[in-house]
N, C-alpha and C positions, 0 to 999 in steps of 0.2 A: 874350543873343543879340545879335550884331552883324550889320548888314546893309549891303550896298554901296549907296551913294547917288550916287556920281559916278565917272566914268572917270579923270579927272585932278584931282590936287590942285594941280599947277602946270603951266602950259602957256605956253610962250613962243615968239614968232615974231619973226624979225629982231632977236633979242636979242644983247647983247654984254656980257661981263664980269659976268654974273649968277652968284652963288654960292648953292648950297643946302647947308647943313651941319647934321648932327645931327638930322634929322627921322625919325620913325617913321611909315611909311605902312601903312594897312590897307585893302584893297579898292580901292585907287586907286594912281596912279603919276604920273610926270612926263613931259613931252614938250617938246623944243625943236626948232623947225624953222628952217632957214636962219639959224642962230645961230653965234656965234664966241666963243672964249675964255671959255666958260661952264664952271663947275665944280660937280659934285655929289659930296659926300664925306660919309662917316660917316652915311649914311642906310640904314635897314633897311626893306625892303618885303615885306609878307606878303600873299599873294593880290593882287598888284598889277594884274593884268589878267584879262580873261575872253574866251574865244572864243565868238562867237555863231554860228559856222558852221565847217565844215571845208572849206578851200580846194579840195581835190581833188574834193569831192563837189558843189560848187556850179556851177550853170550860168554860162557866160560872160556877163558883164554883169549878173548878179544876185547878186554876192557881198555878203555882209553885212559891215558895218564891223567892224574888228578893232582896237580900241584896245590900245595896249601901250606899253612903255617905249622911247622913241626919243630919239636925239641926232643931229640932222642939221645939218651945217654944217662948220665949220673950226676946228681947234685947240681942241676941247672935251675935257673929261676927266671920267670917272666913276671915283672912287677910294674904296676901303675901304667899299664898300656890299654889302648882301646882298639877293638876290632869291629868294624861296622860294614854291613852289606857284603856278606860272603855267600855266594850261591851254593857252595859246598859246605865244608866244615869250618869252624872257627879256629880252634887251637887244639893240637894234639901233643900231649906230653907222654913219652913212652920210655920206660926204663925204671930207675929207682931213685928215690929221694929227690925227685923233681918237684918244683913248687910253681904254681901260678897264683898270684895274690894281688888284690886291689886292682883288678882289671874290669873293663866293661867289654862284653861281647854281645852284639845284638844284630837282629835281622840276618839270620843265618839259615841255610838249608832251604833253597827255593824249590826243591823237588819232592820233599816229604819222605825221602828214604831214611831208614834207620841208620844208615852208614854215616850220615853227616850230623854231627852234634855241635853245639856251641863249644863245649870243652869235653875232651876225652882223656881220661887218665888210664894208661895201659901199662902192662908189664912187658918184660922181654923174656925170651926163653932162657931158662937157667937161673932166673932171679926169683927166689922163694918169697922174699918179703920186700916188695917194691917201695912201700911207705911213701907214695906220692901224696901231694897235698894240694887242695884247691881251697883257698880261704879268702874271705872278704871281697868276693867278686859280685858284680851285678850282671846277670845273664837273662836275656829276654828276647821275645819275638823270634821264635824258632819253628821251623816247619814240622819237626818231629821231637825226639828226645832232646832235652837241653844239655844235660850232663850225664855222661856214662862213665862208669868206673869199674875196672877189673884189676885184681891184684891185691893180695892180703895186706892188711894193716895200713891201707891208704886212708886218708882223712879228708872229708868234705865238710867245711865248717864256715859259719858266718857268711854264707852266700845268700843273695836275694835272687831267687829263681822264679821266673813267672812268664806266663803267656807262651806256652809251647803247644805243639800239636796243631799248628795253624793250617797245615794241609796234609793231614795224615789220619788214618783210621784207628790205629792201636798205638797209644803213646804213653810214656812215662816221663815226667819232667826230670827225675833223677833215676838212673837205672843201674842195677847190677844183677848178677846171677851166679849160680854154680859155687863150688867150694872156693873159688878165687875171691869170694866175698869174706872169707874168714878174717876176723879182726878188723874189718873195715868199719869206719865210724862216719855216720851222717849226723851232725850235731850243730845246733845253734843256727839253723837255716830258716828262712821264710820261703815257702813253696806254695804258689797259688796260681789260679787261672790256667788250668789245663783245658784246652779248647777243642779237642777232637770231639766230634758229635757222636762217635761210636763207643770208644773205650778209653777214657781219659783217667790216668792214674797220677799220683803225686810222686812219692818215693816208693820204688818197687824193688823188692828182692825176689827175682823171678825163679824159674825152675831150679830146684835143687840148691837153693841158697843155703850156705852153711856159715854160722858164726857172725852174722851181720849185727851191728849195734846201731840203733836209731834212737836218739834222745835229744830233748830240748829243741824240737822243731815246731814251727807253727805252719799249719796247712789249711788252706781255705779255697773255696770256689773251684774245686776239682770235680770234674764231671762224674766220675765213678767212685774210686776208692782213694782216700788220702794217703794211707800207708798200706802196702801189701808185703807180707812176710810169708814166703813159702819156705819149705825145707825144715831145718832144725838148728838147734843151738843158737837161736837168735835172741837178741835182747832189745825189746821195744819199751821205752819208759820215758816218762816226763815229756810227752808231746801234747800239743794242743791242736785239736781239729775242729773246724767250724764250717758249716754250710757246704759240705761236700755231698755230691749227688747220690752216691750209692752207700758208702760207709765212710767213717773217718779212719777206721783201721780194719783191714781184713787180715786176721791172724789165722792162717789156713790150717784146717784139720784134715783128717782122713789120709788115705794112702797117696803117695806121689805117683805121678804118671811117668812112665818110661818112654821118652821120645827118642827117635833113632839117633840124634846127634849127641845125646847125653846118657846113653845106656851104660857107659863105662863107670858112671857114678852110681853107687848102690842107693836104691830108693828107700825112703822111709815108709814103713807101713802105717805109721801115725805121725803126721807132720807136727812139728813144734811141741812134741811131748816133753822135750828137754829144754824148752825155751821159756823166756820170762816176758810177761806183759803186765807192767805195773805203773801206777802214778800217771796215767794218761787221762787228760780231759778230752773225752771223745764220746759224744752222745750216741754214735752208732758204731759199735764194735761187733763184728760178725766173724764167723769161722768158715763160712761157705756162702755160695750164692743160691743155695736151695731155699725153698719157702720155709721149711722147718729147720731151724738152726741147731746143729750139734753143739754140745757144750764147748766152751773155749778150752783149747788144750794147754798143757804146761802149767806154769805158775802164773795165774791170772787173777790178781787181786788189786785193791786200792785204785780202781779206775772210776772216774766220775762220768756217769752216763745219763743222769736224770736232771732236768730242769736247767735253770739259768746259772752259768758259772760265775756271773757277776764280775766281768772284766772291766777295766778302767774305761776304755773307749775304743772298742774294736773297729768301729766305723772309721776311725782315724789312726788305725794301726798301733794302738796301745793295748797289748794283750796281757798286761800284768793283772793279777787278781786284786780286787778291792779289799779293804779291811774286813768287810762283811761277807766276803766270798766263801762258799763252802769248800773251795780248794785249799784254803789256808790250813796248814798243819794236819791235812787229811791223808798224806802219803806215808810211805815207809822208806827207810834207809836202803839205798842200793849201792853198796861198796863205796868207792871214792867219788862216784858221780854226784851224789847228793850231799857230800861232805860240805860243811860250812853253812848248812841251812839255818834260817832264822826261825826261832820259835821252838815249840815242843817237838815237832816232827817236820820232815820235808813237806813242801806243798805239792799238790797235784798240778800237772801241767808244765809248760815250758818256762815259766817265770816263777820266781820266789818272791812272795810279798816282803818288801823291805830289802830284797837282794839286788843284784846288778840288773840294771835296765839295759840289757845288751841289744844292739841293733845290727842287722846284717848289711852286706853290700859294700861297695867301694867308697872310699873317702877321697874327695878331691883335695887339692892343695895349691899353694902358690909357688911360683918360680921367680925369684928375684935376681936380676942381672944389672950390670953397669953399662949404660949406653953412652953415646956422645954427649947427651944432655943431662946425664946424671942417672940416678937409680930408676929402674923400670921393673914392672912385674906383670905376669899373666897367670892363667890357671894351668894346672898340670893335665887335666882331662876334659873332654867335651862335656857340655851341659845341655839340658833340654828346655830349661826355662831361665829367664833372667835372674841374676843374683847380684846383690850389692856387697862388695868386699870393702871393708874400711879398716884403718889402723885403730887399734884399741885406744879409746879416749877421744877420737874424732866423731863428730856428729854426722858427717857426710863422707861417703866413699865413692868408689867407681863401680858402675853397673856393667857387668859382663853379660853378654848375650850368647845364644847358640852360634851366632855368626862371628863374633870377635873374641871368643874366649882365649885364643892362643896369640892374639896380637898384643905385644908389650905396651903397657900404658905407663905414663910418667908416675913416679912415686913421690909425692910432695912431702918429703921428710922435714923440711924446714930446718930449724936449728937442732933437730934431734940427732943424737949420735948413739951408737951402741945398738942394743937389741930392741926390736919392736914386735908387737903381737898383732896378727891379722885376725879378723873375725867376720862372721856372717850371722844373720838371725837364725837360720836353720842349722848350719853346720857347726856353730860354736867357734871357739878360738883355735889358733895354731900354737905350737910351742914358740918361744921367743926366737926371732930371726936376727942374727948378728950382722947388721949391714956393714959394719967396719970390715968384715972379712970378704965382702963382695967388691972385688976390684979386679981389673984386667979380665982374664978368662975365668976367674973364680966366681961361682954363683952360689945361691942358697935356695933350698927347697924346704917347705914345711907343710905338713898335712893337717887338715882340720880335724876337730875332735869327733864329729858325728858324720854318718854317711849321707850321701845324696840319695834320697828316696823318690826323686821326681819321676822316675820311669813308671812307678805305680800310680802316679797322679795324672799322667797324660791320658790315661783311660780310667774308667771307674773300676778300680780294683778292690773296693771295700767289700767285706764279707756279705754275701747275699743271703741273709738268714733272718728268721724270726723264731725265737726260741719256742714259741707255742706251737708252730706249725712246720718248721723246716724239716724235721726228721721223720715225717710220716709220708709215705708215698700216696699218691692219688689213686684210689682203688677202683679205677674205672673198668678194669678187666674182669671184675667179679660182679655177681648179682648184688644189687644194692637194696638195703632196707633202711627204714628210718625209725629211730626211737624218738619219741616226742617228749619234750621237756614238760615237767609238771611242777606246780607249786604245792599241790595237795597230795601227800603220799597216800596211796590206797591202803586200807586195812587188809592184812593178809589173813583172810578167813575162808577162802574158797568160793565166796559169793562174788561173782563178777557183775557189778552194777554200773549203770551208765554214769552215775554221779562220780564214782571213784575212777572210772576209766573213760574220761571225756574224749570225744572225737572218734570213738571206735566206729568205723564205717568200712565198707568194702574197699574203698580207695586207700585206706591206711592199714588195714589188717594184713597179716601174712597167711595166705591159704596153704594148708598142708595137703598136697595132692599125691595121687598114686605114682610111685616110681615105675610101675609096670606099664601103664598106659594112661594117656591123657585124653579124655573124651567127655562128652556131655553125660554119658551114662555113668561115669565115675566122678561125681562131684567131690569137692574137697572133704576130707574126713575131719578136718578141724580148722580152726582159725586162731592165730595168735596175735597179740598186740603188745607193744613194748613202750614203757615210759621210763624216764630217768630224772634224777635230780643230782645234786652235788655229791651225794654219798652213795646212792643206791641205783641199781637197775631193777626195774619191775617188769615181770613177764606174766601174762595171763593167757589162758587158752579156753576155748569152747570146743568140746570134743564130742563127736558122734561115735558110739561104740560098736555099731552094727556087727553082729556075729560073735562078739566077746561078752561073756558074762561079767557084770560089774561086781567085784568083790568088795565088801566093806571092811575086810581085814586082809592084811598081807598083800601079796602080789609077787609074781616072778616074771623074769624076762626070758626070752628065747622062744624057739619054735613050738615048744610045748607049754609055754607060759601063759599068763593071763593077759598080756598086752599092757601097754602103758604109753606115757608121754615122755619124750626125750628132748633134752636141751644140751647143746654143746656150745661152749664159748671159749675164746682164746684172745689174748692180747696180740696186737700187731702194731708195735711201737718201734720207731727208728729202724724199720726194715727187718725186724726180727719177729717171727711168728712164735709165740709161746706155746706151751703144751695146751692141749684142749682139755678143759674140765667138762666131764660128761655126767649128767644127772638123769636117772630113771625115776619117773614120778608115777604113782599109781592112784586110782580113784579112792583107795582106802586111806590116803594120807601118808602112805609109806614113801620114803625118799632114799635112793641109793646114789652114792658117788662112785664112779668107776675110774679105773686107771687105763682104759683102752685107748684114750686119746693122747697118752704120753705123760700124764700127771703122775708124779711119784706117790706111793701109797700114803705117806704122811700128809702130803699136800692135798690129795683127794679127800682124806678124812677131815682135814681142817676146813676144806671147802664145804663139805656137807654140814658141818657144825655151824658154819657162818651163815648158811642160807636158811631163810624162813620159808616154810612151804605149808600150804593148806589146800584141800580138795573138797568138792561137794558133789554128790550124786543127785542129779535132778530127777531122773526116771530110769527105766530099764535100758535106755539107749543113749542117754547123754549125761555128761558130767563136765564140771569146770574145775580149774585149778589156778592158783596164784603163787608166784615166787618172788622173793625179795633177795637180791644178791648185793652185798657190799662191794664197792669197787676195790677197796683196799685189800680184799682177800685175793685179788688177781695178781698182786705183787708189783703193780706199776702205779706210779704217781698219777692221780686223776688228771693233773694239768697236762700230762703227756699224751692223753688219749683224745684222738679225734674220732676214732671208730674202733670197733671190735670185730673180730671174725666170729661168725655166728651161724647157727642152724637150729631149726626146730624139727623134730621128727615124731612119728607115731607108729607104734607096732599094733596091728590088729590082725591077729592070726586067723580069725574066721571071716574076714571081710572080703568081698569081691574086689579084685584088683590089688589085694594085699600080698604080703603082710605089711609092706613098707610104704609109708607116706612121709613127705618132707617138704619143707619150704624151698630147699635147694637140692637139686640133683647133682651130687658131687662127682659122680663116676665111681665112687667107692662107698665106704660107710658114711652115714650121716655126719659122723664126727670127724671125718677127714677134711679139716677146715682149710687145708691148702687149696682146695677147690670149693670151699664153702662160700657163704655170703658175707657181705660187709654190712655191719650195722652202724649207721652213722649217728654220731652223738653231737648234734648241733643245738646248743642252748637257745638259739634264736627262733627255733621252730617249736612253738608251744602246743601242747595237746588241746588247750582250750580255744585256740584260734579256729574259726570255721573254715570249711572247704569253700573256696570262692568259685572254683571251676570243677564241677563233678562231671561224670559221664552224661548226666542229664538225658536229653533226647537221643543220644547215641544208642541207648539201650532199646529204643522203640523200633518197631518195624519200619517206620518212616523217620529217619534220623534228622530231618531238616530242623535247624539251619546248618547242620554239618554237611559239608560237601567235599568231594575229591578234586584236587587240582594237581597239575603236572606242568613241568617246564618243557615237555616235548612238543615239537611242532607237528609231528606225525601221530596218528592214532597209536595207542599202546596195543601190543599183542593181547589177544583175548585172555581174560582172567589173570592178567598180571597183577592188578590191584583189586582185591576183593574185601568186602565187609562180611566176615564170617563169625559164626558163634562158636569159636574155639579158644576163648580165653581160659585161664586156669580155673575159673569158677563156672565155666560154661557160658561166660558172658561174651558180648560182641567185641570184636577187635578188627584191625586192618591186617590183611595177609598180603604180602608181596612175594610173588614167585614168577619165574619165567625159565623156559628152556633156552631162550635166546639171551646169552649174557651181554651181547652188544646192546640189546634193547634196555637192559637194566643199567648199563654204564651211562647211557645218554640221558637218563631221566631222573628227576627228583619228584617223588610222590608226596603229596601233602593232604592231610585231612584238616579242614579249617572250620572254625566256628568263631563267632564274635566273642570278644572278652566280656565278662559280666560287668555291669556298671560299677560294682564294688571295687574293681581294680582301677585305681587312680594313680597317676604319675605326678610327682615323684613318689616312690615308695619302695619298700623291700618286700619281695614275695618269694615264696618257695614253690617251684614247679616240680612235680614228681610224675614220672611215667615209666612204663615197663616195655622193654624190647626183649623178645625171646627168639632165639635162633632154633628153628626146628630141624632143618637139614644142615649138615656140616660142609657140604660142597659149595662153599661160597665162591671159591676161586680154584683154578686148576692147581694141582700139586706143585708144579714148578714155578708158580707165579705168586707174587705177594698182592695183598689187597687190604682193604679196610672195611669195617662195618660199624657205622655210627647209629 
């Protein structure tokens, strides 16, 4: 048993040119205050500090002391050290021109507070340009933020930063904010696996950030946004984002918020209007978290946002573009940052094809000394998995493990003299080590060529993405409709025939019901049906005109118009809702394309020209229509579409319950697709396949063999579960309601019927059903709940 006896093994104040080298600390650490030109290297610290309180939970003026590893002053360096298992913070460097490099910091911050980070770079009062540096470090397993940085012109480069936010709600793996970010550079870092379940970010320039530069970083497996840039005068370029949960880059637009602690900084009315966003490989780039995205602010060009970037092997952390990658030569020059590019133009993303294959993180090394029995050697830094080190030319070496990495091992040099080179399979070679100079107290150290990436292998840190599906959210919060795949394109002539529109049935069609009232007295005014193939979306409608005269020429919209059919469609790809294209279609064959849904006039006009439309009047009361819409006119690659945002509407000025009918009640206009429906485009569900399970006897007065089942042991309150004729078409459905919320909480209600014999396992089937919420008071206003 070993016990902590002191907070600090070394403590210096007003020190200069002090060097600590080769110490192993247990249960204590070092601290330098107001010091300059001091160096700490090749030291390994285990449980170096301990938190006696949690800053967020302590009363002002009663905070407990929190000893920890600090280097405060000017031109100090911490190099090739490890810091493991720190309940509070890892390392703090404060002042100017301080450096932490080639270090390992892990398992830090056991309370989740933002005060404790693995590495903190900070300025001092009166220092205008701190220029502190964190480079070639491996930082991982942290309760909240991993690296925080304040102070202009500081640099964070070649760091491997991962697995933060282990016990926190709002986390950024790398954090800065305010004008103190001016000139700060985050470059050549790998940032991944931000694990907070609520709000996980990668590199974050928070409120009122000014002049931040973020380039040549790779970010993946971040729960929310890979890069966040608020404020202005920012530069975000040549980054690669993969498999991030909300967006790869959030380049904020709109006015800045004035919060009480930063009101002294003048707010931007339009964030990032003077910023740069170029050369990024980022499938999801957004400017806000609103459903309808404002345009990206500032200079935002040459970003790759569609399809497969064709990287060498991202599953094994090789993020370079392949020779056939669309990233190659697709960027633009950005000052000296892209200088020295290979080819006609700079590449998009963090790596240049044919350029340097840079790797982040710490590089281990060997330490050679002379013992009683001759030469001996060990490793400089701890390891997570066994590694074999051998002298170049030998077929066998010595295997170091996480337990014996610092124990000197005999070095069998034999008849060799002079310089030798050490090497490992993963880390490559060291520079030559002159053994002749190793004698007495003289030693020799040499660093391997490549970094140790084992910390990303001990857990599965590979990017969790599938290019076809990763960047579209699951639209379960919206009404869902299904478009059915077809191999036979219907002729667009206005005549809706069964052969051309296979599978049209009440279970598959979209009823357009009154937005004023839903009742059996107001049946649907129309029915729509949607098909698709690789190139086109096909929409047909059967319409009852009641109250409106059907004109064979022209047609007008509005309260005094002739009425007509309305279609609204928008793309919803990589979490960005595009403008809604709105069409007004009349029984005469007239078609109008509107700009009301946000489409620009030129785009709306091009949309109308691309759409093929035909209508047919059947009698004084009914008419049909057909539309063919090319996917390419929507401006999004078809391979990126899993679904569209969609609604169908009808205007009948003379109809009871009118004038508005729609497939989805949006709460606003029919073309307000932020609240509209989701049209699923699944090629596996073909129009020609038969319905195996229809409502069948459920529509009869006696619905047997359908029956109601519940998991409740006691009888349900009267009328809790009823079979009523209140479906959108006036058909039968199951209604669940109760004044006793406790009764609803305790039960699961199920209507059950035997599967048809045609359903055979194993097999792939599609099950569709509809759930409609009539009342909005599902839970009290101050409680949360779910509705499935």
